[in-house]
C-alpha positions as CSV (number, residue, x, y, z in Angstrom):
1,P,-18.0,-5.8,13.3
2,T,-20.5,-8.6,12.9
3,N,-23.2,-6.1,12.2
4,M,-21.7,-3.1,10.5
5,Q,-24.2,-0.4,9.5
6,Q,-24.2,2.4,7.0
7,V,-24.8,5.6,8.9
8,A,-24.9,8.1,5.9
9,R,-24.6,8.4,2.2
10,L,-23.5,11.4,0.2
11,A,-23.7,11.4,-3.6
12,M,-20.5,12.4,-5.4
13,P,-20.2,13.9,-8.9
14,G,-18.5,10.8,-10.2
15,P,-16.7,7.6,-8.9
16,A,-15.0,8.2,-5.6
17,L,-11.8,6.3,-5.9
18,D,-10.0,7.4,-2.7
19,V,-10.9,9.1,0.6
20,K,-8.5,10.7,3.1
21,V,-9.7,12.1,6.4
22,A,-8.0,14.6,8.8
23,N,-9.5,16.7,11.6
24,G,-13.1,16.2,10.4
25,L,-12.4,16.9,6.8
26,A,-12.7,14.2,4.1
27,V,-11.0,14.8,0.8
28,V,-12.7,12.6,-1.8
29,S,-10.8,11.8,-5.1
30,V,-13.2,11.7,-8.0
31,Q,-12.3,10.4,-11.4
32,N,-13.9,9.2,-14.6
33,G,-17.0,11.3,-14.0
34,P,-18.7,13.8,-16.4
35,V,-16.8,16.7,-18.0
36,N,-16.2,19.4,-15.4
37,E,-17.5,17.2,-12.7
38,I,-14.2,15.5,-11.8
39,G,-11.7,16.5,-9.2
40,A,-11.5,16.7,-5.4
41,V,-14.6,17.1,-3.2
42,M,-14.3,18.5,0.4
43,V,-16.7,17.0,2.8
44,D,-17.3,17.9,6.5
45,V,-17.5,14.6,8.4
46,T,-17.3,16.1,11.9
47,D,-20.7,14.4,12.4
48,P,-20.2,11.2,10.3
49,T,-24.0,10.6,10.4
50,A,-24.6,13.9,8.6
51,P,-21.8,14.6,6.1
52,K,-21.9,17.9,4.3
53,M,-20.4,18.7,0.9
54,L,-18.4,21.9,1.4
55,S,-16.7,22.5,-2.0
56,H,-15.4,21.0,-5.1
57,V,-12.2,21.7,-7.1
58,E,-11.6,20.6,-10.6
59,D,-9.6,21.4,-13.7
60,P,-10.1,20.0,-17.2
61,F,-6.4,19.4,-17.5
62,W,-6.3,17.1,-14.5
63,S,-8.1,14.0,-15.9
64,G,-9.7,13.9,-12.4
65,V,-8.1,13.0,-9.1
66,H,-7.1,9.4,-8.3
67,N,-5.4,9.7,-4.9
68,S,-4.6,12.3,-2.3
69,F,-3.0,13.0,1.0
70,I,-3.8,15.7,3.6
71,Y,-0.8,17.4,5.2
72,R,-0.6,20.8,7.1
73,D,-3.9,22.2,5.8
74,R,-3.0,21.1,2.2
75,A,-4.4,18.4,0.1
76,Y,-1.8,16.9,-2.3
77,L,-3.6,15.5,-5.4
78,A,-2.4,12.8,-7.7
79,H,-4.1,12.5,-11.0
80,S,-2.7,9.2,-12.4
81,A,-3.7,10.1,-16.0
82,S,-2.1,13.6,-16.2
83,R,1.3,14.8,-15.2
84,G,2.4,16.1,-11.8
85,I,0.6,16.7,-8.6
86,T,-1.5,19.7,-7.4
87,V,-1.3,21.3,-4.0
88,V,-4.6,22.6,-2.8
89,D,-4.9,24.9,0.3
90,V,-7.8,23.6,2.4
91,T,-7.3,26.0,5.4
92,D,-10.9,27.0,4.6
93,P,-12.3,23.8,3.1
94,A,-15.4,25.7,2.0
95,Q,-13.1,27.8,-0.3
96,P,-10.1,25.7,-1.3
97,F,-7.7,27.0,-3.9
98,V,-4.8,25.7,-5.9
99,A,-1.6,26.8,-4.1
100,S,0.9,25.3,-6.5
101,T,1.7,22.4,-8.8
102,W,4.7,20.2,-9.1
103,L,6.3,18.3,-12.0
104,N,9.4,16.1,-12.0
105,E,12.0,17.7,-14.1
106,M,14.5,14.8,-13.8
107,S,15.4,13.1,-17.0
108,G,13.8,9.7,-17.6
109,F,10.6,10.2,-15.5
110,G,7.2,10.7,-16.9
111,S,5.7,12.3,-13.8
112,I,2.4,10.4,-14.0
113,I,1.8,10.1,-10.3
114,H,-0.6,7.4,-9.1
115,D,-0.4,7.6,-5.3
116,I,1.0,9.9,-2.6
117,H,2.0,9.0,0.9
118,I,3.4,11.7,3.3
119,K,5.4,11.0,6.4
120,D,7.6,13.3,8.5
121,G,7.5,16.1,6.0
122,L,8.5,13.8,3.1
123,A,6.1,13.0,0.2
124,F,6.6,9.5,-1.4
125,L,5.2,9.6,-4.9
126,S,4.5,6.5,-7.1
127,D,5.4,7.4,-10.7
128,F,3.3,4.9,-12.6
129,V,4.3,4.3,-16.2
130,R,6.5,1.4,-17.2
131,G,9.9,2.5,-18.4
132,S,9.6,6.0,-17.0
133,G,8.3,5.5,-13.5
134,G,9.6,4.7,-10.0
135,L,9.8,6.3,-6.5
136,V,10.1,10.1,-6.2
137,I,10.7,11.7,-2.8
138,L,9.8,15.4,-2.1
139,D,10.7,17.7,0.7
140,L,7.6,19.5,2.0
141,A,9.4,22.0,4.4
142,D,7.5,24.6,2.5
143,P,4.2,22.8,1.9
144,D,3.4,25.0,-1.1
145,Q,6.7,24.5,-2.8
146,P,7.6,20.8,-2.9
147,Q,11.3,20.2,-3.6
148,T,12.4,17.1,-5.4
149,L,15.0,15.3,-3.3
150,S,15.5,12.1,-5.4
151,A,14.0,9.8,-7.9
152,L,14.7,6.1,-8.1
153,S,13.8,4.3,-11.4
154,I,11.8,1.1,-11.2
155,A,11.5,-0.7,-14.5
156,E,7.8,-1.6,-14.3
157,G,6.8,1.7,-12.7
158,L,5.0,2.1,-9.3
159,H,1.4,2.2,-8.2
160,N,1.7,2.3,-4.5
161,C,4.3,3.1,-1.8
162,F,4.1,2.9,2.0
163,P,7.0,4.3,4.0
164,Y,7.7,2.5,7.3
165,G,10.8,3.0,9.4
166,Q,13.8,3.6,7.2
167,Y,12.3,1.7,4.3
168,A,9.5,2.3,1.7
169,Y,7.5,-0.7,0.5
170,C,6.4,-0.2,-3.1
171,N,4.7,-2.1,-5.9
172,Q,3.2,-1.9,-9.3
173,E,-0.4,-3.1,-9.5
174,L,-0.8,-4.8,-12.9
175,G,1.1,-7.7,-14.3
176,G,0.1,-10.7,-12.2
177,W,2.0,-12.6,-9.5
178,M,5.4,-11.7,-10.8
179,Q,5.1,-8.1,-9.7
180,S,7.4,-7.7,-6.7
181,L,7.3,-5.8,-3.5
182,H,10.3,-3.4,-3.8
183,I,11.9,-2.6,-0.4
184,I,13.6,0.7,-0.8
185,D,16.1,2.1,1.8
186,V,15.1,5.7,2.3
187,S,17.3,6.4,5.4
188,D,18.9,9.1,3.3
189,P,16.0,10.4,1.2
190,T,18.4,12.1,-1.2
191,Q,19.9,8.7,-2.1
192,P,17.3,5.9,-1.9
193,F,18.4,2.5,-3.1
194,E,16.7,-0.9,-3.5
195,A,17.6,-3.1,-0.5
196,A,15.5,-6.2,-1.4
197,T,12.6,-7.4,-3.4
198,F,9.9,-9.9,-2.4
199,T,7.6,-11.8,-4.7
200,M,4.5,-13.5,-3.5
201,P,4.2,-17.3,-4.2
202,R,1.4,-18.2,-6.5
203,R,-1.6,-18.9,-4.3
204,R,-4.3,-19.9,-6.8
205,V,-4.3,-21.9,-10.1
206,E,-5.4,-19.0,-12.3
207,D,-3.4,-15.9,-12.7
208,S,-3.9,-12.9,-10.5
209,I,-4.3,-9.4,-11.8
210,G,-1.6,-8.3,-9.5
211,P,-1.0,-6.5,-6.1
212,H,-2.8,-3.4,-5.3
213,N,-2.5,-1.4,-2.0
214,T,-0.3,-1.9,1.1
215,W,-0.8,-0.8,4.7
216,I,1.8,-1.4,7.5
217,E,1.2,-1.3,11.2
218,D,3.1,-2.9,14.1
219,D,5.6,-4.7,11.8
220,L,2.7,-6.3,9.8
221,L,2.2,-5.5,6.1
222,Y,-1.3,-6.0,4.8
223,W,-1.1,-6.5,1.0
224,S,-4.3,-6.4,-1.0
225,F,-3.8,-8.6,-4.1
226,Y,-6.9,-8.0,-6.1
227,D,-8.4,-11.4,-7.0
228,G,-5.4,-13.0,-5.2
229,G,-6.8,-12.2,-1.8
230,L,-5.2,-10.5,1.3
231,Y,-1.7,-11.4,2.4
232,I,-0.1,-10.5,5.7
233,L,3.6,-10.2,5.9
234,D,5.8,-9.9,9.0
235,V,8.4,-7.2,8.3
236,S,10.1,-7.0,11.6
237,D,13.2,-7.9,9.6
238,P,12.5,-5.1,7.0
239,V,14.3,-6.6,4.1
240,F,13.2,-10.2,4.6
241,P,9.4,-10.4,4.8
242,V,7.7,-13.6,5.9
243,E,4.1,-14.5,5.1
244,V,2.2,-15.0,8.3
245,G,-1.4,-14.8,7.1
246,Y,-3.8,-15.1,4.1
247,F,-7.5,-14.6,3.5
248,G,-9.1,-15.2,0.1
249,T,-11.4,-12.4,-1.1
250,P,-13.1,-11.9,-4.5
251,Y,-11.3,-8.6,-5.1
252,A,-9.2,-7.1,-2.4
253,W,-8.8,-3.4,-3.2
254,G,-7.3,-2.2,0.1
255,A,-6.9,-3.2,3.7
256,Q,-6.3,-1.3,6.9
257,A,-5.8,-2.4,10.5
258,H,-8.0,-0.6,13.0
259,R,-8.7,-1.4,16.7
260,G,-7.7,-5.0,16.5
261,L,-9.5,-5.7,13.2
262,I,-8.6,-5.7,9.6
263,F,-11.0,-4.0,7.2
264,V,-10.8,-5.0,3.6
265,A,-12.5,-3.1,0.7
266,D,-13.8,-5.7,-1.7
267,A,-14.3,-4.0,-5.0
268,R,-16.0,-6.9,-6.8
269,M,-18.6,-7.4,-4.0
270,S,-19.0,-3.6,-3.3
271,A,-18.4,-4.6,0.4
272,I,-16.3,-3.9,3.4
273,R,-15.1,-7.1,5.2
274,A,-14.1,-7.1,8.8
275,L,-11.5,-9.7,9.7
276,R,-10.0,-10.9,12.9
277,Y,-6.4,-12.0,12.8
278,D,-4.6,-13.9,15.5
279,Q,-1.0,-13.1,14.7
280,P,1.6,-15.8,15.5
281,A,3.5,-15.3,18.7
282,Y,6.7,-16.3,17.0
283,V,8.1,-15.9,13.6
284,V,10.9,-18.3,12.7
285,R,13.0,-16.8,9.9
286,D,15.8,-19.4,9.5
287,M,16.5,-22.9,10.5
288,D,19.4,-25.4,10.4
289,A,19.7,-27.8,7.5
290,P,17.5,-30.9,7.9
291,V,18.6,-33.3,10.6
292,R,17.7,-36.1,8.3
293,Q,15.6,-36.8,5.2
294,L,12.8,-39.3,5.9
295,S,11.8,-40.1,2.3
296,T,13.3,-39.7,-1.2
297,A,10.4,-40.0,-3.6
298,T,8.9,-37.2,-5.6
299,E,7.5,-35.9,-2.3
300,S,10.0,-35.7,0.5
301,T,9.6,-35.4,4.2
302,F,12.2,-33.7,6.4
303,L,12.9,-33.7,10.0
304,V,14.0,-30.2,11.0
305,R,15.1,-28.4,14.1
306,A,14.1,-24.7,14.3
307,E,15.1,-22.1,16.8
308,V,12.9,-19.0,17.4
309,E,14.8,-15.8,16.5
310,S,12.2,-13.3,17.7
311,S,8.9,-13.3,19.5
312,R,5.9,-11.0,19.8
313,D,6.1,-10.4,23.6
314,V,5.2,-14.0,24.5
315,S,7.4,-15.5,27.2
316,A,6.5,-19.2,26.8
317,P,8.3,-21.2,24.1
318,P,6.1,-22.4,21.2
319,P,4.7,-25.9,21.7
320,D,5.3,-26.8,18.1
321,V,6.4,-25.2,14.8
322,T,4.6,-25.2,11.5
323,V,7.1,-25.2,8.7
324,R,6.7,-23.6,5.3
325,L,9.4,-23.4,2.7
326,L,9.8,-19.8,1.6
327,P,12.0,-18.1,-1.0
328,D,15.6,-17.5,0.0
329,R,16.9,-13.9,0.2
330,A,17.7,-14.0,-3.5
331,G,14.0,-14.7,-4.2
332,S,14.3,-18.2,-5.6
333,F,11.7,-20.9,-5.0
334,P,13.5,-24.3,-5.2
335,M,10.5,-26.0,-3.5
336,R,7.5,-25.3,-1.4
337,D,5.5,-27.0,1.3
338,D,2.3,-25.7,2.8
339,G,2.4,-27.5,6.1
């Protein structure tokens, strides 16, 4: 990771905004390119040093493809600027074809789908537009005929959603620090409901564009926050995340954990950053009221006693505890201390 090397380059017909890979096939989402040169590109990456373009599907009504997900020899395409999703049969990726399309017929939803994430036969769609967006869940028992199970309205619309356990963690991308992480209980996918929200504390003096993509692995949520940097949240208590890491980057577009590292796509620097993260052995979620207050000026010092509620497979007790005042479960910030 200290000496990453580019092993191949393959020109696309327009900006490649998303890549998904499964079984040696990469589906590249291309948007904002020339007329009739926008859509999804199928690339053979069996040998990553010699990728081969296999085929290319497009439609002038799509406004390109912004995001996709591969599931059961199908590529599910989200267009973000045109309604619905498109299901493409990639059984033979050299000759893909449109198997079906889907539109949300539920009242109050615009069906402008920005992102797709599929897990256990369910597709979690982020309907983007403020006032007519939210989380939509589809049943893919028949991969060519998605069935709408439910739709949960979110006032600001949704850009991104990551299902994990019985919850889905969703957010809108634009709007600055105030955009929340919506924690949706999807244990019954026909009746999802919002279990909690989490709003990031303002890290920098200037405003941030807002949060972008999430990735969750081993109870850690990696939240790319555009010009706000990369945040890491402990979600072992799913409805009460705790910030356990931060790294400032010029423009964090997306992050993913892989083989003990975190790889961050930095859109402003056109770079991939490889980070190491030594996660804390313990996460203290609650503590007793202060034993006593040591000062009473505009800045106060408290003596506190904390008990560890959970550990990450470490038997020895922590030698000391770093305390940070975090929002309560209602999301309020009465005060904050960074050490």
